[in-house]
TORKOL-4160 file (C-alpha; in steps of 0.2 Angstrom, whole numbers, padded with zeros to 4 digits, m for minus):
325
<pt num="1" X="0000" Y="0000" Z="0000"/>
<pt num="2" X="0006" Y="0017" Z="m0004"/>
<pt num="3" X="0010" Y="0027" Z="0011"/>
<pt num="4" X="0009" Y="0045" Z="0004"/>
<pt num="5" X="0002" Y="0052" Z="m0012"/>
<pt num="6" X="m0002" Y="0068" Z="m0020"/>
<pt num="7" X="m0020" Y="0069" Z="m0027"/>
<pt num="8" X="m0026" Y="0079" Z="m0041"/>
<pt num="9" X="m0044" Y="0080" Z="m0048"/>
<pt num="10" X="m0048" Y="0083" Z="m0066"/>
<pt num="11" X="m0062" Y="0079" Z="m0078"/>
<pt num="12" X="m0061" Y="0063" Z="m0088"/>
<pt num="13" X="m0054" Y="0068" Z="m0105"/>
<pt num="14" X="m0057" Y="0052" Z="m0116"/>
<pt num="15" X="m0054" Y="0034" Z="m0119"/>
<pt num="16" X="m0036" Y="0036" Z="m0113"/>
<pt num="17" X="m0043" Y="0037" Z="m0095"/>
<pt num="18" X="m0055" Y="0022" Z="m0097"/>
<pt num="19" X="m0043" Y="0008" Z="m0092"/>
<pt num="20" X="m0038" Y="0017" Z="m0076"/>
<pt num="21" X="m0057" Y="0019" Z="m0072"/>
<pt num="22" X="m0061" Y="0001" Z="m0075"/>
<pt num="23" X="m0046" Y="m0004" Z="m0063"/>
<pt num="24" X="m0053" Y="0007" Z="m0050"/>
<pt num="25" X="m0071" Y="m0001" Z="m0051"/>
<pt num="26" X="m0064" Y="m0018" Z="m0052"/>
<pt num="27" X="m0054" Y="m0016" Z="m0036"/>
<pt num="28" X="m0070" Y="m0015" Z="m0027"/>
<pt num="29" X="m0074" Y="m0033" Z="m0031"/>
<pt num="30" X="m0067" Y="m0046" Z="m0019"/>
<pt num="31" X="m0073" Y="m0061" Z="m0029"/>
<pt num="32" X="m0080" Y="m0063" Z="m0046"/>
<pt num="33" X="m0095" Y="m0073" Z="m0050"/>
<pt num="34" X="m0105" Y="m0080" Z="m0065"/>
<pt num="35" X="m0121" Y="m0089" Z="m0066"/>
<pt num="36" X="m0122" Y="m0107" Z="m0073"/>
<pt num="37" X="m0139" Y="m0115" Z="m0074"/>
<pt num="38" X="m0146" Y="m0103" Z="m0062"/>
<pt num="39" X="m0132" Y="m0106" Z="m0049"/>
<pt num="40" X="m0120" Y="m0092" Z="m0044"/>
<pt num="41" X="m0102" Y="m0099" Z="m0045"/>
<pt num="42" X="m0085" Y="m0091" Z="m0042"/>
<pt num="43" X="m0075" Y="m0087" Z="m0058"/>
<pt num="44" X="m0059" Y="m0078" Z="m0064"/>
<pt num="45" X="m0061" Y="m0061" Z="m0072"/>
<pt num="46" X="m0054" Y="m0067" Z="m0089"/>
<pt num="47" X="m0067" Y="m0081" Z="m0089"/>
<pt num="48" X="m0081" Y="m0069" Z="m0089"/>
<pt num="49" X="m0091" Y="m0061" Z="m0104"/>
<pt num="50" X="m0094" Y="m0042" Z="m0104"/>
<pt num="51" X="m0111" Y="m0046" Z="m0097"/>
<pt num="52" X="m0105" Y="m0057" Z="m0083"/>
<pt num="53" X="m0093" Y="m0043" Z="m0078"/>
<pt num="54" X="m0107" Y="m0031" Z="m0079"/>
<pt num="55" X="m0117" Y="m0042" Z="m0067"/>
<pt num="56" X="m0102" Y="m0039" Z="m0054"/>
<pt num="57" X="m0104" Y="m0021" Z="m0054"/>
<pt num="58" X="m0110" Y="m0012" Z="m0069"/>
<pt num="59" X="m0103" Y="m0006" Z="m0086"/>
<pt num="60" X="m0087" Y="0001" Z="m0078"/>
<pt num="61" X="m0081" Y="m0017" Z="m0076"/>
<pt num="62" X="m0076" Y="m0020" Z="m0094"/>
<pt num="63" X="m0067" Y="m0009" Z="m0107"/>
<pt num="64" X="m0080" Y="m0013" Z="m0120"/>
<pt num="65" X="m0095" Y="m0008" Z="m0110"/>
<pt num="66" X="m0088" Y="0007" Z="m0102"/>
<pt num="67" X="m0087" Y="0016" Z="m0119"/>
<pt num="68" X="m0106" Y="0015" Z="m0121"/>
<pt num="69" X="m0108" Y="0020" Z="m0103"/>
<pt num="70" X="m0099" Y="0036" Z="m0105"/>
<pt num="71" X="m0108" Y="0039" Z="m0121"/>
<pt num="72" X="m0125" Y="0038" Z="m0112"/>
<pt num="73" X="m0118" Y="0049" Z="m0098"/>
<pt num="74" X="m0113" Y="0062" Z="m0111"/>
<pt num="75" X="m0131" Y="0062" Z="m0119"/>
<pt num="76" X="m0138" Y="0064" Z="m0101"/>
<pt num="77" X="m0128" Y="0080" Z="m0099"/>
<pt num="78" X="m0117" Y="0072" Z="m0087"/>
<pt num="79" X="m0099" Y="0075" Z="m0081"/>
<pt num="80" X="m0086" Y="0063" Z="m0075"/>
<pt num="81" X="m0070" Y="0067" Z="m0064"/>
<pt num="82" X="m0055" Y="0056" Z="m0059"/>
<pt num="83" X="m0043" Y="0057" Z="m0044"/>
<pt num="84" X="m0025" Y="0054" Z="m0050"/>
<pt num="85" X="m0011" Y="0049" Z="m0038"/>
<pt num="86" X="0006" Y="0057" Z="m0041"/>
<pt num="87" X="0001" Y="0063" Z="m0058"/>
<pt num="88" X="0000" Y="0045" Z="m0065"/>
<pt num="89" X="m0012" Y="0033" Z="m0058"/>
<pt num="90" X="m0031" Y="0034" Z="m0058"/>
<pt num="91" X="m0037" Y="0030" Z="m0040"/>
<pt num="92" X="m0055" Y="0037" Z="m0039"/>
<pt num="93" X="m0070" Y="0042" Z="m0050"/>
<pt num="94" X="m0085" Y="0052" Z="m0048"/>
<pt num="95" X="m0100" Y="0056" Z="m0060"/>
<pt num="96" X="m0113" Y="0069" Z="m0059"/>
<pt num="97" X="m0129" Y="0073" Z="m0070"/>
<pt num="98" X="m0138" Y="0090" Z="m0070"/>
<pt num="99" X="m0157" Y="0089" Z="m0070"/>
<pt num="100" X="m0172" Y="0100" Z="m0069"/>
<pt num="101" X="m0188" Y="0091" Z="m0064"/>
<pt num="102" X="m0205" Y="0095" Z="m0055"/>
<pt num="103" X="m0205" Y="0097" Z="m0036"/>
<pt num="104" X="m0199" Y="0090" Z="m0024"/>
<pt num="105" X="m0183" Y="0088" Z="m0035"/>
<pt num="106" X="m0182" Y="0105" Z="m0044"/>
<pt num="107" X="m0166" Y="0110" Z="m0052"/>
<pt num="108" X="m0152" Y="0100" Z="m0045"/>
<pt num="109" X="m0136" Y="0091" Z="m0048"/>
<pt num="110" X="m0135" Y="0072" Z="m0044"/>
<pt num="111" X="m0120" Y="0062" Z="m0039"/>
<pt num="112" X="m0122" Y="0046" Z="m0049"/>
<pt num="113" X="m0106" Y="0037" Z="m0045"/>
<pt num="114" X="m0092" Y="0039" Z="m0032"/>
<pt num="115" X="m0079" Y="0025" Z="m0030"/>
<pt num="116" X="m0061" Y="0025" Z="m0024"/>
<pt num="117" X="m0048" Y="0011" Z="m0027"/>
<pt num="118" X="m0047" Y="m0001" Z="m0013"/>
<pt num="119" X="m0029" Y="0002" Z="m0010"/>
<pt num="120" X="m0031" Y="0021" Z="m0008"/>
<pt num="121" X="m0046" Y="0022" Z="0004"/>
<pt num="122" X="m0046" Y="0031" Z="0020"/>
<pt num="123" X="m0035" Y="0045" Z="0013"/>
<pt num="124" X="m0049" Y="0058" Z="0010"/>
<pt num="125" X="m0049" Y="0055" Z="m0009"/>
<pt num="126" X="m0068" Y="0052" Z="m0009"/>
<pt num="127" X="m0071" Y="0068" Z="0000"/>
<pt num="128" X="m0060" Y="0077" Z="m0012"/>
<pt num="129" X="m0070" Y="0070" Z="m0027"/>
<pt num="130" X="m0086" Y="0075" Z="m0019"/>
<pt num="131" X="m0080" Y="0093" Z="m0015"/>
<pt num="132" X="m0074" Y="0095" Z="m0032"/>
<pt num="133" X="m0091" Y="0090" Z="m0039"/>
<pt num="134" X="m0100" Y="0102" Z="m0027"/>
<pt num="135" X="m0089" Y="0116" Z="m0032"/>
<pt num="136" X="m0092" Y="0112" Z="m0051"/>
<pt num="137" X="m0111" Y="0112" Z="m0048"/>
<pt num="138" X="m0110" Y="0128" Z="m0038"/>
<pt num="139" X="m0100" Y="0137" Z="m0051"/>
<pt num="140" X="m0113" Y="0132" Z="m0064"/>
<pt num="141" X="m0127" Y="0140" Z="m0053"/>
<pt num="142" X="m0134" Y="0124" Z="m0044"/>
<pt num="143" X="m0140" Y="0126" Z="m0026"/>
<pt num="144" X="m0146" Y="0108" Z="m0024"/>
<pt num="145" X="m0135" Y="0092" Z="m0024"/>
<pt num="146" X="m0142" Y="0075" Z="m0022"/>
<pt num="147" X="m0136" Y="0057" Z="m0020"/>
<pt num="148" X="m0140" Y="0040" Z="m0014"/>
<pt num="149" X="m0127" Y="0032" Z="m0003"/>
<pt num="150" X="m0122" Y="0014" Z="m0008"/>
<pt num="151" X="m0117" Y="0009" Z="0010"/>
<pt num="152" X="m0114" Y="0016" Z="0028"/>
<pt num="153" X="m0096" Y="0022" Z="0023"/>
<pt num="154" X="m0102" Y="0033" Z="0009"/>
<pt num="155" X="m0117" Y="0039" Z="0019"/>
<pt num="156" X="m0105" Y="0045" Z="0033"/>
<pt num="157" X="m0095" Y="0054" Z="0021"/>
<pt num="158" X="m0110" Y="0063" Z="0014"/>
<pt num="159" X="m0116" Y="0067" Z="0031"/>
<pt num="160" X="m0100" Y="0075" Z="0036"/>
<pt num="161" X="m0101" Y="0086" Z="0020"/>
<pt num="162" X="m0118" Y="0093" Z="0025"/>
<pt num="163" X="m0130" Y="0081" Z="0016"/>
<pt num="164" X="m0146" Y="0077" Z="0025"/>
<pt num="165" X="m0159" Y="0064" Z="0022"/>
<pt num="166" X="m0173" Y="0070" Z="0010"/>
<pt num="167" X="m0183" Y="0054" Z="0011"/>
<pt num="168" X="m0183" Y="0036" Z="0009"/>
<pt num="169" X="m0185" Y="0027" Z="m0007"/>
<pt num="170" X="m0195" Y="0010" Z="m0004"/>
<pt num="171" X="m0192" Y="m0005" Z="m0016"/>
<pt num="172" X="m0208" Y="m0014" Z="m0018"/>
<pt num="173" X="m0215" Y="m0029" Z="m0028"/>
<pt num="174" X="m0232" Y="m0035" Z="m0032"/>
<pt num="175" X="m0238" Y="m0051" Z="m0040"/>
<pt num="176" X="m0247" Y="m0048" Z="m0056"/>
<pt num="177" X="m0266" Y="m0052" Z="m0056"/>
<pt num="178" X="m0281" Y="m0051" Z="m0067"/>
<pt num="179" X="m0293" Y="m0036" Z="m0065"/>
<pt num="180" X="m0303" Y="m0023" Z="m0074"/>
<pt num="181" X="m0292" Y="m0008" Z="m0077"/>
<pt num="182" X="m0300" Y="0009" Z="m0075"/>
<pt num="183" X="m0286" Y="0017" Z="m0084"/>
<pt num="184" X="m0281" Y="0015" Z="m0103"/>
<pt num="185" X="m0263" Y="0012" Z="m0107"/>
<pt num="186" X="m0259" Y="0018" Z="m0125"/>
<pt num="187" X="m0243" Y="0010" Z="m0133"/>
<pt num="188" X="m0232" Y="0024" Z="m0139"/>
<pt num="189" X="m0214" Y="0025" Z="m0147"/>
<pt num="190" X="m0200" Y="0031" Z="m0136"/>
<pt num="191" X="m0199" Y="0050" Z="m0137"/>
<pt num="192" X="m0190" Y="0064" Z="m0128"/>
<pt num="193" X="m0187" Y="0064" Z="m0109"/>
<pt num="194" X="m0204" Y="0069" Z="m0101"/>
<pt num="195" X="m0197" Y="0083" Z="m0091"/>
<pt num="196" X="m0214" Y="0090" Z="m0087"/>
<pt num="197" X="m0219" Y="0074" Z="m0077"/>
<pt num="198" X="m0212" Y="0068" Z="m0061"/>
<pt num="199" X="m0203" Y="0052" Z="m0060"/>
<pt num="200" X="m0212" Y="0043" Z="m0045"/>
<pt num="201" X="m0205" Y="0026" Z="m0048"/>
<pt num="202" X="m0187" Y="0022" Z="m0052"/>
<pt num="203" X="m0179" Y="0038" Z="m0046"/>
<pt num="204" X="m0163" Y="0030" Z="m0040"/>
<pt num="205" X="m0154" Y="0041" Z="m0052"/>
<pt num="206" X="m0159" Y="0058" Z="m0060"/>
<pt num="207" X="m0174" Y="0057" Z="m0071"/>
<pt num="208" X="m0165" Y="0061" Z="m0087"/>
<pt num="209" X="m0151" Y="0048" Z="m0084"/>
<pt num="210" X="m0164" Y="0035" Z="m0081"/>
<pt num="211" X="m0173" Y="0039" Z="m0097"/>
<pt num="212" X="m0157" Y="0038" Z="m0107"/>
<pt num="213" X="m0152" Y="0022" Z="m0099"/>
<pt num="214" X="m0169" Y="0014" Z="m0104"/>
<pt num="215" X="m0168" Y="0021" Z="m0122"/>
<pt num="216" X="m0150" Y="0014" Z="m0124"/>
<pt num="217" X="m0151" Y="m0002" Z="m0114"/>
<pt num="218" X="m0152" Y="m0013" Z="m0130"/>
<pt num="219" X="m0136" Y="m0005" Z="m0137"/>
<pt num="220" X="m0127" Y="m0016" Z="m0124"/>
<pt num="221" X="m0133" Y="m0031" Z="m0134"/>
<pt num="222" X="m0119" Y="m0029" Z="m0146"/>
<pt num="223" X="m0108" Y="m0036" Z="m0132"/>
<pt num="224" X="m0106" Y="m0054" Z="m0128"/>
<pt num="225" X="m0119" Y="m0061" Z="m0116"/>
<pt num="226" X="m0131" Y="m0046" Z="m0116"/>
<pt num="227" X="m0149" Y="m0049" Z="m0121"/>
<pt num="228" X="m0159" Y="m0034" Z="m0115"/>
<pt num="229" X="m0177" Y="m0034" Z="m0120"/>
<pt num="230" X="m0185" Y="m0019" Z="m0129"/>
<pt num="231" X="m0193" Y="m0007" Z="m0116"/>
<pt num="232" X="m0212" Y="m0004" Z="m0118"/>
<pt num="233" X="m0219" Y="0013" Z="m0117"/>
<pt num="234" X="m0237" Y="0018" Z="m0113"/>
<pt num="235" X="m0246" Y="0034" Z="m0110"/>
<pt num="236" X="m0257" Y="0033" Z="m0094"/>
<pt num="237" X="m0275" Y="0039" Z="m0099"/>
<pt num="238" X="m0290" Y="0043" Z="m0088"/>
<pt num="239" X="m0306" Y="0051" Z="m0096"/>
<pt num="240" X="m0296" Y="0054" Z="m0112"/>
<pt num="241" X="m0283" Y="0064" Z="m0103"/>
<pt num="242" X="m0265" Y="0059" Z="m0102"/>
<pt num="243" X="m0260" Y="0058" Z="m0083"/>
<pt num="244" X="m0242" Y="0051" Z="m0086"/>
<pt num="245" X="m0231" Y="0039" Z="m0094"/>
<pt num="246" X="m0226" Y="0021" Z="m0090"/>
<pt num="247" X="m0211" Y="0010" Z="m0096"/>
<pt num="248" X="m0211" Y="m0008" Z="m0093"/>
<pt num="249" X="m0193" Y="m0016" Z="m0094"/>
<pt num="250" X="m0190" Y="m0034" Z="m0092"/>
<pt num="251" X="m0177" Y="m0038" Z="m0078"/>
<pt num="252" X="m0160" Y="m0044" Z="m0086"/>
<pt num="253" X="m0160" Y="m0060" Z="m0076"/>
<pt num="254" X="m0179" Y="m0063" Z="m0074"/>
<pt num="255" X="m0189" Y="m0059" Z="m0089"/>
<pt num="256" X="m0205" Y="m0062" Z="m0080"/>
<pt num="257" X="m0201" Y="m0047" Z="m0068"/>
<pt num="258" X="m0205" Y="m0030" Z="m0075"/>
<pt num="259" X="m0195" Y="m0015" Z="m0069"/>
<pt num="260" X="m0208" Y="m0001" Z="m0070"/>
<pt num="261" X="m0204" Y="0017" Z="m0072"/>
<pt num="262" X="m0218" Y="0029" Z="m0069"/>
<pt num="263" X="m0219" Y="0048" Z="m0074"/>
<pt num="264" X="m0235" Y="0057" Z="m0068"/>
<pt num="265" X="m0240" Y="0075" Z="m0071"/>
<pt num="266" X="m0239" Y="0084" Z="m0054"/>
<pt num="267" X="m0257" Y="0088" Z="m0053"/>
<pt num="268" X="m0261" Y="0069" Z="m0052"/>
<pt num="269" X="m0251" Y="0066" Z="m0037"/>
<pt num="270" X="m0266" Y="0062" Z="m0026"/>
<pt num="271" X="m0265" Y="0046" Z="m0016"/>
<pt num="272" X="m0282" Y="0039" Z="m0023"/>
<pt num="273" X="m0276" Y="0042" Z="m0041"/>
<pt num="274" X="m0259" Y="0034" Z="m0038"/>
<pt num="275" X="m0267" Y="0019" Z="m0030"/>
<pt num="276" X="m0277" Y="0017" Z="m0046"/>
<pt num="277" X="m0262" Y="0019" Z="m0057"/>
<pt num="278" X="m0252" Y="0006" Z="m0046"/>
<pt num="279" X="m0266" Y="m0007" Z="m0047"/>
<pt num="280" X="m0269" Y="m0005" Z="m0066"/>
<pt num="281" X="m0250" Y="m0007" Z="m0069"/>
<pt num="282" X="m0251" Y="m0024" Z="m0062"/>
<pt num="283" X="m0266" Y="m0028" Z="m0073"/>
<pt num="284" X="m0257" Y="m0022" Z="m0088"/>
<pt num="285" X="m0240" Y="m0031" Z="m0084"/>
<pt num="286" X="m0250" Y="m0048" Z="m0083"/>
<pt num="287" X="m0257" Y="m0044" Z="m0100"/>
<pt num="288" X="m0240" Y="m0041" Z="m0107"/>
<pt num="289" X="m0233" Y="m0058" Z="m0100"/>
<pt num="290" X="m0225" Y="m0053" Z="m0084"/>
<pt num="291" X="m0228" Y="m0062" Z="m0067"/>
<pt num="292" X="m0222" Y="m0048" Z="m0055"/>
<pt num="293" X="m0220" Y="m0029" Z="m0055"/>
<pt num="294" X="m0205" Y="m0020" Z="m0046"/>
<pt num="295" X="m0206" Y="m0001" Z="m0042"/>
<pt num="296" X="m0196" Y="0010" Z="m0031"/>
<pt num="297" X="m0206" Y="0025" Z="m0024"/>
<pt num="298" X="m0202" Y="0038" Z="m0011"/>
<pt num="299" X="m0210" Y="0038" Z="0006"/>
<pt num="300" X="m0223" Y="0051" Z="0002"/>
<pt num="301" X="m0230" Y="0040" Z="m0012"/>
<pt num="302" X="m0227" Y="0023" Z="m0005"/>
<pt num="303" X="m0244" Y="0022" Z="0004"/>
<pt num="304" X="m0253" Y="0023" Z="m0012"/>
<pt num="305" X="m0244" Y="0008" Z="m0018"/>
<pt num="306" X="m0246" Y="m0001" Z="m0001"/>
<pt num="307" X="m0265" Y="0002" Z="m0004"/>
<pt num="308" X="m0263" Y="m0007" Z="m0021"/>
<pt num="309" X="m0256" Y="m0022" Z="m0011"/>
<pt num="310" X="m0238" Y="m0019" Z="m0016"/>
<pt num="311" X="m0226" Y="m0026" Z="m0003"/>
<pt num="312" X="m0210" Y="m0017" Z="0003"/>
<pt num="313" X="m0194" Y="m0027" Z="0001"/>
<pt num="314" X="m0181" Y="m0014" Z="0005"/>
<pt num="315" X="m0177" Y="0004" Z="0006"/>
<pt num="316" X="m0163" Y="0017" Z="0002"/>
<pt num="317" X="m0160" Y="0034" Z="0008"/>
<pt num="318" X="m0161" Y="0049" Z="m0004"/>
<pt num="319" X="m0149" Y="0063" Z="0002"/>
<pt num="320" X="m0148" Y="0082" Z="m0002"/>
<pt num="321" X="m0136" Y="0096" Z="0001"/>
<pt num="322" X="m0142" Y="0114" Z="0000"/>
<pt num="323" X="m0130" Y="0129" Z="m0002"/>
<pt num="324" X="m0131" Y="0147" Z="m0008"/>
<pt num="325" X="m0122" Y="0150" Z="m0024"/>
């Protein structure tokens, strides 16, 4: 382990930085695994396909997939920064995306990624990366800075920097069932990001970044092992008026499980109407061939889904830092 290092932070400049970023992310994996006939078994990195590497930590785990990831980040108006030790080795990375959404989010900067090489932790590198991102956002006129901590270690870092919990996001599932839908779901082609609507399910990243990842998911299929299904988009219509937009996306390991992203116009954020939407989504999912629906909603809207018989299976904290420009 290096005893002392000089750390500099700069923006990712291009492909020449990608190998170092991959190494940083891979350092976070103690053991590599792959699935064989539904069983999870230990494997060596070189034995894994790009998809199997992706399963161990996302698109940063492979030099092929990271190119597409950064292309998606760029199309989401995102920025990436790296920490460099002694002007030569990449030892950390952070990614942010700027977004403007209906309340309660507003105009804000979201920290999507924060990772430090295993051998360089507890040296304040993560703190330096976050502070750099904060200053970058502030210099561009952003007063709100959001993130979701991956673990207690990162949560403690954010708390020390002044972040506070905004709310919990609840992971919820429901078994699909037959029923008479009171809402009409109109199939539509993928269009532009619905920035006038609030993303009420799936807000584990910023809305615009989620949208781009849904649209571009099948681009990963050019890499060995990937087989992402086409996402299905629907307008949610009640009494001939469009209430929102819905996307069904088959889970990459369980195609019978739908990951459901829901955007709703703010004026329809009423518990009774949200319960109606939640219930009808399960009906529609069954019609499309799914057995279960997964959503992730904040604690304000979670009661509406509980009323529709969704079950809570976990939760994460959504943090926010406010500062004057």
